[in-house]
C-alpha positions, 0 to 999 in steps of 0.5 A, spaced: 499 500 499 505 505 501 509 502 495 503 504 491 502 510 494 509 512 492 507 510 486 502 514 485 505 520 489 512 520 485 513 527 481 514 526 474 518 531 469 514 536 466 515 537 458 518 543 454 514 548 455 513 547 447 509 541 448 505 544 454 503 549 448 502 544 443 497 541 447 494 548 448 493 549 441 490 541 440 485 543 446 483 549 442 482 546 435 478 539 439 473 545 443 472 549 437 471 544 432 464 542 430 466 535 429 470 534 435 466 539 440 460 533 441 465 529 444 468 533 448 462 536 451 459 529 453 466 529 457 464 535 460 457 534 461 460 528 465 464 532 469 457 538 469 453 532 473 459 530 477 459 537 480 452 537 482 452 531 484 458 532 489 456 538 492 448 535 492 451 530 498 456 536 501 449 540 503 446 534 505 442 533 500 440 524 498 443 523 491 438 519 486 442 518 480 445 521 474 444 521 467 448 523 461 444 523 454 448 522 447 446 529 445 451 531 450 445 533 456 445 530 463 441 530 469 442 529 476 437 527 481 437 529 488 432 530 494 432 534 499 429 542 501 427 545 494 430 552 496 435 555 500 443 556 499 443 548 498 439 547 493 443 555 490 450 552 491 448 545 488 445 548 481 451 553 481 456 547 481 455 544 475 457 550 470 463 551 475 466 544 476 469 543 469 473 549 470 474 548 478 477 541 475 481 544 470 485 548 476 486 542 480 489 539 473 494 544 471 496 545 478 498 538 478 501 537 472 505 543 473 508 540 480 510 534 476 504 529 479 501 527 471 500 520 474 496 523 480 491 527 475 490 521 471 488 517 477 484 522 480 480 523 474 479 515 475 477 516 481 472 521 479 469 517 474 468 510 479 464 515 483 460 517 477 459 510 475 456 509 482 450 513 481 449 512 473 442 510 471 442 510 463 445 506 459 448 511 454 451 514 460 454 508 463 457 506 456 460 513 456 463 513 463 466 506 462 470 508 455 472 514 459 475 511 465 478 505 460 482 509 456 485 512 462 486 507 466 490 503 459 494 510 459 496 510 466 498 502 464 502 502 459 503 508 457 510 511 458 511 518 463 511 523 457 506 520 454 501 521 461 504 528 461 502 530 455 495 526 456 495 530 462 497 537 459 491 536 453 486 534 460 487 540 463 487 546 457 481 541 454 477 542 462 479 550 461 478 552 454 471 547 453 469 550 460 466 556 458 462 554 451 457 551 453 455 558 458 456 562 451 452 557 447 447 557 453 446 565 452 445 565 446 438 560 446 437 564 452 436 569 447 432 565 443 427 565 449 429 557 451 428 556 458 430 550 463 438 551 464 441 551 471 441 559 471 433 558 469 432 554 476 438 559 479 433 565 476 426 562 480 430 561 486 433 567 488 430 572 482 436 575 479 435 574 471 437 568 468 443 572 464 446 575 470 447 568 472 449 566 466 454 572 465 457 571 473 458 563 471 461 565 465 466 570 468 468 565 473 469 560 468 474 566 464 477 567 470 479 559 471 482 558 464 486 565 465 489 562 472 490 555 469 493 558 463 498 562 467 499 556 471 500 551 466 505 556 461 508 560 468 514 563 462 509 566 457 
């Protein structure tokens, strides 16, 4: 057990800044290209729902299940008080989760803990897996987890570090996009999102909630980017 802990917490060489910048460019392409975005969005949805679920438990709500759908939407069901600070924080957590995880990923990577980051992601996925209540969501989580597990088992230290860097960039860059898309849909009159629910609970307009969450995500991107490439 001690040997496993030492293995997971051991530091690895951080790739040259050119690799880090290259991963950032690759992540930007993955997030920005319409053909790859749905797949990235699916992974972001898993993190989004994990954020809801984690905070729901922390504020004392009873978690009932998570669903992730093929259209990249998701839902987390929990039981508890329908109003109050706990409900507000739980609703906010979804759109903040990818940026928060991206910041954690950037910190771990920049300190040479790429392997620990990959295992952290696996632990998150296992936690989600326990609560998934639909087949497509189950398949999505298993595929993501299996891919990460394969890299931790068979890939070399450099490959693991590059993947960890790419994951950090993808999370940071992908976090704001759903909110930008939501802002456009909100202008078109569509309702039912987390910010809509927050608006009903707090009487703060939906658009202000979207902008607040978007600013938080952009701040996360700025801090995370500076952490990944501090010399630029």
